[in-house]
LUMRO-763091 format. One line per 2 residues: their letters; for each residue z, x, y of N, C-alpha, C. Coordinates in nm, 3 decimals, m for minus. Atoms other than C-alpha are relative to their C-alpha. Example, Ala and Ser with C-alpha at 12.3 -4.5 7.8 and 13.67 -1.06 7.14 Angstrom:
<sites>
AS = 0.000,0.089,m0.119,0.780,1.230,m0.450,0.000,0.090,0.120; m0.006,m0.082,m0.119,0.714,1.367,m0.106,0.073,m0.077,0.109 $
</sites>
This chain:
<sites>
XX = 0.071,m0.051,m0.106,1.582,1.492,m2.309,m0.067,m0.111,0.079; 0.058,0.101,m0.079,1.472,1.255,m2.024,m0.124,0.055,0.064 $
XX = 0.120,m0.048,m0.069,1.121,1.298,m1.897,m0.008,m0.083,0.128; 0.012,0.050,m0.133,1.049,1.232,m1.533,m0.125,m0.102,m0.011 $
XX = 0.112,0.089,m0.002,0.833,0.913,m1.498,m0.078,0.027,0.121; 0.096,m0.011,m0.118,0.524,0.947,m1.280,0.009,m0.133,0.074 $
XX = 0.005,0.123,m0.092,0.533,0.698,m0.986,m0.140,m0.040,0.015; 0.141,0.047,m0.027,0.225,0.478,m0.949,m0.018,0.008,0.143 $
XX = 0.031,m0.009,m0.136,0.047,0.531,m0.632,m0.129,m0.076,0.029; 0.122,0.074,m0.046,m0.210,0.321,m0.441,m0.029,0.036,0.140 $
XX = 0.038,m0.038,m0.143,m0.404,0.377,m0.126,m0.060,m0.128,0.064; 0.046,0.116,m0.075,m0.476,0.109,0.133,0.017,0.009,0.153 $
XX = 0.004,m0.001,m0.142,m0.486,0.009,0.494,0.120,m0.093,0.049; m0.114,0.080,m0.060,m0.183,m0.110,0.702,m0.063,m0.108,0.081 $
XX = 0.048,0.121,m0.071,m0.255,m0.462,0.822,0.106,m0.061,0.088; m0.102,0.057,m0.090,0.083,m0.541,0.978,0.115,0.092,0.006 $
XX = m0.117,m0.075,m0.015,0.370,m0.348,1.116,0.102,m0.060,0.090; m0.086,0.072,m0.083,0.564,m0.617,1.289,0.147,m0.013,m0.042 $
XX = m0.133,m0.006,0.053,0.861,m0.599,1.066,0.072,0.136,0.013; m0.080,m0.114,m0.024,1.146,m0.353,1.109,0.008,0.073,m0.134 $
XX = m0.007,m0.094,0.113,1.117,m0.054,0.859,m0.095,m0.046,m0.125; 0.087,0.050,0.101,0.838,m0.246,0.669,m0.150,m0.013,0.044 $
XX = 0.147,0.021,m0.031,0.458,m0.234,0.674,m0.065,m0.082,m0.116; 0.083,0.065,0.092,0.209,m0.458,0.494,m0.114,0.081,m0.029 $
XX = 0.119,m0.082,0.031,m0.060,m0.267,0.312,m0.094,m0.075,m0.087; 0.105,0.075,0.075,m0.387,m0.416,0.193,m0.071,0.102,m0.089 $
XX = 0.063,m0.085,0.100,m0.512,m0.252,m0.127,m0.122,m0.073,m0.056; 0.128,0.058,0.044,m0.879,m0.326,m0.222,m0.047,0.086,m0.122 $
XX = 0.056,m0.072,0.114,m1.031,m0.242,m0.557,m0.131,m0.079,m0.044; 0.126,0.068,0.041,m1.382,m0.316,m0.701,m0.001,m0.018,m0.149 $
XX = m0.003,0.042,0.138,m1.410,m0.494,m1.031,m0.136,m0.070,m0.033; 0.121,0.064,0.040,m1.711,m0.616,m1.223,0.029,m0.148,m0.052 $
XX = m0.020,0.145,0.041,m1.732,m0.993,m1.266,m0.034,m0.013,m0.152; 0.018,m0.008,0.140,m1.695,m1.064,m1.644,m0.131,m0.079,m0.044 $
XX = 0.124,0.076,0.040,m1.981,m1.319,m1.654,m0.127,0.031,0.076; 0.120,m0.020,m0.088,m2.210,m1.250,m1.362,m0.041,0.146,0.000 $
XX = 0.036,m0.149,0.002,m2.188,m0.866,m1.380,0.005,0.055,0.144; 0.002,m0.056,m0.135,m2.166,m0.844,m0.998,0.126,0.075,0.032 $
XX = m0.116,m0.068,m0.046,m1.930,m0.599,m0.839,0.063,m0.075,0.115; m0.066,0.070,m0.101,m1.672,m0.779,m0.638,0.125,0.072,0.048 $
XX = m0.113,m0.071,m0.057,m1.386,m0.663,m0.414,0.119,m0.099,m0.021; m0.131,0.077,0.022,m1.033,m0.778,m0.521,0.107,0.060,0.089 $
XX = m0.103,m0.062,m0.094,m0.755,m0.726,m0.261,0.141,m0.059,m0.028; m0.137,0.041,0.015,m0.378,m0.750,m0.273,0.087,0.065,0.103 $
XX = m0.090,m0.051,m0.102,m0.110,m0.705,m0.010,0.131,0.045,m0.060; m0.127,m0.045,0.044,0.205,m0.505,m0.072,0.088,0.023,0.124 $
XX = m0.096,m0.036,m0.103,0.518,m0.471,0.142,0.053,0.142,m0.033; m0.049,m0.136,0.033,0.611,m0.098,0.168,0.098,0.041,0.110 $
XX = m0.105,m0.053,m0.081,0.914,0.075,0.313,m0.045,0.112,0.094; 0.040,m0.100,m0.100,0.857,0.275,0.634,0.128,0.029,0.086 $
XX = m0.131,m0.027,m0.052,1.193,0.424,0.736,m0.003,0.023,0.153; 0.000,m0.034,m0.142,1.093,0.558,1.081,m0.093,m0.081,0.082 $
XX = 0.101,0.083,m0.070,0.845,0.288,1.181,m0.109,0.087,0.060; 0.103,m0.090,m0.048,0.580,0.558,1.210,m0.140,m0.040,m0.027 $
XX = 0.126,0.032,0.035,0.286,0.383,1.063,m0.039,m0.136,0.070; 0.032,0.113,m0.077,0.078,0.128,1.257,m0.130,m0.059,m0.057 $
XX = 0.118,0.080,0.044,m0.209,m0.128,1.200,m0.117,0.095,0.009; 0.122,m0.084,0.016,m0.529,0.048,1.087,0.012,0.125,m0.071 $
XX = m0.013,m0.132,0.066,m0.376,0.352,0.931,m0.030,m0.014,m0.152; 0.014,m0.012,0.138,m0.481,0.452,0.584,0.107,0.078,m0.063 $
XX = m0.117,m0.073,0.050,m0.184,0.537,0.377,m0.003,m0.002,m0.156; m0.027,m0.004,0.143,m0.076,0.623,0.016,0.144,m0.063,m0.017 $
XX = m0.136,0.058,0.025,0.221,0.402,m0.113,0.021,0.037,m0.143; m0.042,m0.031,0.136,0.426,0.485,m0.418,0.108,m0.097,m0.044 $
XX = m0.091,0.090,0.055,0.633,0.270,m0.645,0.142,0.049,0.007; m0.140,m0.043,m0.011,1.010,0.281,m0.602,0.096,m0.113,m0.054 $
XX = m0.085,0.103,0.040,1.319,0.078,m0.692,m0.008,m0.122,0.103; 0.001,0.120,m0.093,1.344,m0.278,m0.534,0.088,0.025,0.114 $
XX = m0.079,m0.004,m0.133,1.453,m0.252,m0.171,0.029,m0.120,0.069; m0.017,0.136,m0.055,1.427,m0.609,m0.086,m0.063,m0.099,m0.102 $
XX = 0.054,0.103,0.090,1.311,m0.938,m0.243,m0.151,0.027,m0.032; 0.143,m0.012,0.014,0.943,m0.857,m0.191,m0.045,0.149,0.013 $
XX = 0.034,m0.129,m0.040,0.956,m0.483,m0.121,0.046,0.098,m0.114; m0.029,m0.098,0.112,0.936,m0.225,m0.418,m0.095,0.114,0.014 $
XX = 0.084,m0.106,m0.029,0.698,0.022,m0.257,0.046,0.086,0.118; m0.041,m0.096,m0.120,0.740,0.325,m0.020,m0.124,0.076,0.047 $
XX = 0.121,m0.076,m0.054,0.480,0.485,0.213,0.024,0.153,m0.027; m0.009,m0.140,0.037,0.428,0.826,0.070,m0.057,0.088,0.103 $
XX = 0.053,m0.086,m0.108,0.187,0.983,0.320,m0.115,m0.066,0.074; 0.102,0.059,m0.087,m0.071,0.909,0.597,m0.127,0.079,m0.041 $
XX = 0.131,m0.056,0.032,m0.434,0.965,0.495,m0.090,0.016,0.131; 0.085,0.004,m0.120,m0.608,0.865,0.816,0.059,m0.090,0.109 $
XX = m0.061,0.080,m0.115,m0.487,0.754,1.158,m0.102,m0.108,0.036; 0.081,0.104,m0.041,m0.619,0.415,1.270,m0.048,0.010,0.142 $
XX = 0.055,m0.010,m0.139,m0.816,0.366,1.591,0.111,m0.054,0.093; m0.099,0.043,m0.107,m0.583,0.337,1.898,m0.071,m0.117,0.078 $
X = 0.053,0.121,m0.069,m0.626,m0.003,2.063,0.045,0.007,0.150 $
</sites>
């Protein structure tokens, strides 16, 4: 019996939508510094697949892990949380 693996999900902000069918998502998390004890923000950027080019800069999205689609792209945009401010 094979059990369905749960896909990892992350939430972040779209910082670039200039590529075709790809968006860059900035994911921030807060961690406690091991020595100082201060809470610091750690951020990382992920390339996520956006088939219809529907997400734009400033949008809050949820991305989920998937099979590798390109050299640097192994995430897919799952859904839109909040629309970014129109410029």
